[in-house]
C-alpha positions in Angstrom: 89.6 102.9 61.6 92.6 105.0 62.7 95.7 102.9 63.5 97.5 104.0 66.6 100.9 102.5 67.1 102.7 102.5 70.5 106.5 101.7 70.7 107.9 100.6 74.0 111.4 99.5 75.0 111.4 99.2 78.8 109.3 97.9 81.6 108.9 101.4 83.2 107.7 102.9 79.9 105.2 100.1 79.3 103.8 100.7 82.8 103.1 104.3 81.9 101.5 103.3 78.6 99.3 100.6 80.1 96.0 102.5 80.6 96.4 104.4 77.3 96.8 101.0 75.6 93.6 99.8 77.3 91.8 102.9 76.2 92.8 102.5 72.5 92.2 98.7 72.6 88.6 99.2 73.8 87.7 102.0 71.3 85.8 100.7 68.3 87.1 103.5 66.1 90.8 102.7 66.8 93.2 99.9 66.1 96.0 99.4 68.6 99.4 98.4 67.2 102.3 97.6 69.6 106.0 97.5 68.7 108.1 95.9 71.4 111.9 96.6 71.4 114.9 97.2 73.6 115.1 95.4 76.9 111.6 93.9 76.5 113.2 91.4 74.2 116.3 90.7 76.3 116.7 87.7 78.6 119.1 89.7 80.7 116.4 92.3 81.4 113.6 89.8 82.0 111.9 89.3 78.6 109.3 91.7 79.7 107.4 91.5 76.4 105.8 88.5 78.1 104.1 90.9 80.6 102.7 92.9 77.8 101.1 89.7 76.3 99.9 88.4 79.7 98.1 91.7 80.2 96.0 90.9 77.1 97.8 92.9 74.4 98.9 91.5 71.0 102.4 92.6 70.0 102.3 93.7 66.3 106.0 93.8 65.7 109.3 93.2 67.5 112.4 95.2 66.8 115.6 93.5 68.0 118.2 96.3 68.6 119.8 95.8 72.0 123.4 94.6 71.8 125.0 92.8 74.7 127.1 95.9 75.5 126.5 99.0 77.7 129.5 101.0 76.3 128.9 104.2 74.4 129.8 102.4 71.2 127.5 99.5 72.0 124.6 101.9 72.7 125.3 103.9 69.5 125.2 100.7 67.4 122.0 99.7 69.1 120.4 102.9 68.0 121.5 102.2 64.5 120.0 98.7 64.6 116.8 100.2 66.0 116.4 102.7 63.1 116.8 99.8 60.6 114.3 97.6 62.5 111.8 100.4 63.0 112.0 101.2 59.3 110.8 97.7 58.4 108.2 97.6 61.2 106.6 100.9 60.3 106.6 100.0 56.6 104.7 96.8 57.4 102.2 98.2 60.0 101.6 101.6 58.3 100.2 103.3 61.4 98.4 106.6 61.2 100.1 107.9 64.4 103.1 106.6 66.3 102.9 107.3 70.1 106.2 107.6 71.9 107.0 108.3 75.6 109.9 109.9 77.3 113.6 110.0 76.4 115.1 106.6 75.9 117.6 105.8 73.1 115.3 103.1 71.7 112.6 105.8 71.3 115.0 108.1 69.5 115.5 105.3 66.9 111.8 105.0 66.5 111.3 108.7 66.0 114.0 108.9 63.3 112.4 106.1 61.3 108.9 107.7 61.6 110.2 111.0 60.4 111.5 109.6 57.2 108.4 107.4 56.8 106.2 110.5 57.1 104.3 109.1 60.1 103.1 111.7 62.6 104.4 111.3 66.2 102.6 112.0 69.4 105.1 112.5 72.2 104.3 112.0 76.0 106.4 113.6 78.8 108.1 116.2 76.7 109.5 119.5 78.0 111.0 118.0 81.2 114.6 118.5 82.3 117.0 115.8 83.5 120.3 117.7 83.4 122.4 114.7 84.6 121.6 112.4 81.7 121.8 112.4 77.9 118.1 111.5 78.1 117.4 115.3 78.2 118.9 115.9 74.7 117.0 112.8 73.4 113.7 114.1 74.8 114.1 117.5 73.3 115.1 115.9 69.9 112.0 113.8 69.9 109.9 116.9 70.7 111.2 118.5 67.5 110.4 115.4 65.5 106.8 115.2 66.9 103.6 116.8 65.8 101.5 116.3 68.9 102.6 116.7 72.6 101.2 115.5 75.9 103.1 117.1 78.8 102.8 116.5 82.6 102.9 120.1 84.0 102.2 123.6 82.9 105.9 124.7 83.0 106.7 121.8 80.6 103.9 122.9 78.2 105.5 126.3 78.1 108.9 124.8 77.5 107.7 122.8 74.5 106.1 125.9 73.0 109.4 127.8 73.7 111.0 125.1 71.4 108.8 126.3 68.6 105.9 123.9 68.8 102.4 125.0 68.0 100.5 125.9 71.2 97.3 124.2 70.0 99.2 121.0 69.6 100.6 120.9 73.2 98.3 119.5 75.9 98.9 119.5 79.7 96.8 116.5 81.0 99.3 115.5 83.7 101.4 112.3 84.0 99.7 109.1 82.6 101.5 107.0 85.3 99.1 108.4 87.9 96.2 106.7 86.2 97.3 103.5 88.0 96.7 105.1 91.4 93.0 105.5 90.7 92.5 102.1 89.0 95.1 99.8 90.5 94.0 96.6 92.2 96.6 96.9 94.9 98.6 94.0 96.4 98.4 94.3 100.1 101.5 93.8 102.4 100.7 90.3 103.5 100.1 89.1 99.9 103.3 90.9 98.8 105.3 89.0 101.4 104.0 85.7 100.1 104.8 86.7 96.5 108.3 88.0 97.2 109.0 85.2 99.8 110.3 87.6 102.4 109.2 89.6 105.4 108.7 93.3 104.6 109.7 94.7 107.9 109.9 98.4 108.5 111.8 100.5 107.6 111.2 99.3 104.0 113.4 100.9 101.3 112.5 100.6 97.6 115.6 101.3 95.5 116.1 102.0 91.8 119.3 103.6 90.7 120.3 104.2 87.0 123.6 105.3 85.6 124.1 109.1 85.3 125.2 109.2 81.7 126.5 112.7 81.4 128.8 112.6 84.4 132.5 111.9 84.1 132.2 110.0 87.3 132.2 106.2 87.2 128.6 105.1 87.9 130.1 102.2 90.0 131.5 104.8 92.4 128.1 106.4 92.9 126.4 103.1 93.4 129.1 102.1 95.9 128.4 105.3 97.9 124.7 104.4 98.0 125.4 100.8 99.1 127.7 102.1 101.9 124.9 104.4 103.1 122.4 101.5 103.1 124.8 99.5 105.3 124.3 102.1 107.9 120.7 100.9 108.3 121.1 97.1 109.0 117.6 96.8 110.3 116.1 98.0 106.9 114.3 95.7 104.4 115.7 96.7 101.0 114.1 95.9 97.6 116.1 96.7 94.5 114.9 96.9 90.9 117.7 96.7 88.3 118.8 99.7 86.3 117.9 100.2 82.7 120.1 99.1 79.8 122.0 102.4 79.8 125.8 103.0 79.5 127.4 101.5 82.5 124.4 99.6 83.8 125.8 96.2 84.0 128.4 97.0 86.6 125.6 98.4 88.8 123.8 95.1 88.6 126.9 93.2 89.7 127.3 95.6 92.7 123.6 95.2 93.7 123.8 91.4 93.5 126.9 91.3 95.7 125.2 93.6 98.2 122.0 91.5 98.3 123.9 88.2 98.7 125.3 89.4 102.1 121.9 89.5 103.7 119.3 87.6 101.8 116.7 87.7 104.6 116.4 91.5 104.4 117.6 92.2 100.8 116.3 91.2 97.4 116.9 92.4 93.8 114.5 92.0 90.9 115.1 92.4 87.2 111.6 93.6 86.8 108.7 93.7 89.3 106.0 94.9 86.9 104.0 98.0 87.5 101.5 96.4 89.8 104.0 95.0 92.2 106.3 98.0 92.0 103.6 100.5 92.8 102.1 98.3 95.5 105.6 98.1 97.1 106.0 101.9 96.8 102.6 102.2 98.5 103.9 100.4 101.6 107.5 101.5 101.6 108.9 104.0 104.0 111.5 105.5 101.6 111.9 105.5 97.8 115.6 105.7 97.0 117.6 106.3 93.9 117.3 108.5 90.8 114.2 107.1 89.0 111.5 109.4 87.7 109.0 107.3 89.6 110.4 108.8 92.8 109.6 112.3 91.4 106.2 111.5 89.8 104.4 108.6 91.4 105.9 108.6 94.9 104.7 112.1 95.8 101.2 111.2 94.6 101.3 108.2 97.0 102.4 110.5 99.9 105.8 108.8 100.1 109.2 110.1 101.0 111.8 110.1 98.2 115.5 110.3 98.6 116.6 111.6 95.2 120.3 110.9 94.7 122.6 112.9 92.4 121.9 115.0 89.3 120.0 112.6 87.0 116.7 114.2 87.8 118.1 117.8 88.2 115.7 120.3 86.7 112.4 118.4 87.2 109.6 119.8 89.3 109.8 118.3 92.8 107.2 118.1 95.5 108.0 118.7 99.2 108.1 114.9 99.7 111.5 114.7 97.8 114.8 115.1 99.7 117.8 115.7 97.4 121.1 114.1 98.3 124.6 114.1 96.8 125.9 110.7 95.5 128.0 110.5 98.6 127.5 108.2 101.6 127.1 110.8 104.3 124.7 112.9 102.3 122.5 109.9 101.5 122.5 108.8 105.2 121.4 112.3 106.3 118.6 112.3 103.7 117.4 108.9 104.7 117.3 109.9 108.4 115.4 113.0 107.5 112.9 111.0 105.5 112.4 108.5 108.4 111.9 111.1 111.1 108.4 111.4 112.6 107.9 115.1 111.6 108.8 114.5 108.0 106.6 111.4 107.7 103.6 113.3 109.2 104.2 116.2 106.7 103.7 113.8 103.8 99.9 113.8 104.5 99.6 117.4 103.5 101.9 117.4 100.5 100.8 118.4 97.1 101.6 116.3 94.0 102.7 118.4 90.9 101.8 116.1 88.0 98.0 116.1 87.9 95.4 113.8 89.4 95.1 111.0 86.9 92.5 110.3 84.2 95.1 111.2 81.7 95.0 108.3 79.3 91.4 108.8 78.2 92.1 112.5 77.4 95.1 111.5 75.3 93.1 108.9 73.4 90.4 111.4 72.5 93.1 113.7 71.0 94.6 110.9 69.1 91.2 110.2 67.5 90.7 113.7 66.1 94.3 115.1 65.6 95.2 116.1 62.0 97.6 113.6 60.3 99.4 116.5 58.7 103.2 116.1 59.0 104.2 119.6 58.2 104.2 122.1 61.0 105.3 125.7 61.2 107.8 126.9 63.7 106.0 128.9 66.4 108.0 132.0 67.2 107.6 133.6 70.6 107.5 137.3 70.8 111.1 138.3 71.4 111.7 140.7 74.3 115.1 142.4 75.0 
């Protein structure tokens, strides 16, 4: 029985893994192993490992690595602790393949430990660009440490090959997060209002804003501009989800809490909603705001308008449903007004999503079952043209 180990460090990443974990769990030829790390184990970020367990999964190992600090030094030390913790976890579990997703610093730690332990890595969501965040460098580094690649679009497949990866090992199945849209047991608006204990009046804004880690600008300044823009829409119902445990994230949480406290009838903030509530809210929202990848991937598939703020997602493929805005009050206000206008809302119905149509997790699982466990890989040279 082939042992497939999935490492997850955040609520969002787990949401993208969910259906793949279900596929592996139900396959008699595979054994699912799960390593929970990062903010999953942090009370400050909601102890979201409990959601994993309540969904029917058994956590095989826990890697404590997250320091109570969001400075550059604190994050760097967390990576070091993660490498040490993953070294022990991988030695104990001895997986045949380690599956990683995306570009988080927790996952960089896991990939380093797997490299030295000679465990093949399958990487999901490689080849993408996020020019405003250090995540981009982390993502490309994990690509070079991996043997098997599952990308979300054809241009990303080409980019991974451009980085010297073997074409036969790079598969474009689309974004696994879209599997939810076909299989989700949606929470309807009336039930959501009961669960959140608030009226979800229109216009409804769903906001997730993370620190932009490669900018010299203080992330608090950008968040303040966003909150000033939101003040311009006093009639809006606004739901926030907290930022990730990135450099500068804690000050953003303080600003969000202060903003919400001024109008608790129309504003609420959540450490974590979970994938079901989050996507169900997205499905009934009028505007998705912030700089989360969910506004780039899932929101267009749900025919929802996204106001994408700043440079964090710069370089990613963007559907016509996405309106880019500077991290400045007036630019954000104009973008929201455009997203709310009747013509733009009507145009959403004919928009085309760019990251596939779902049914991704089963395809990934089938490749994990048959992929060679050979660690060594040649560098694939493209034909050079001058």
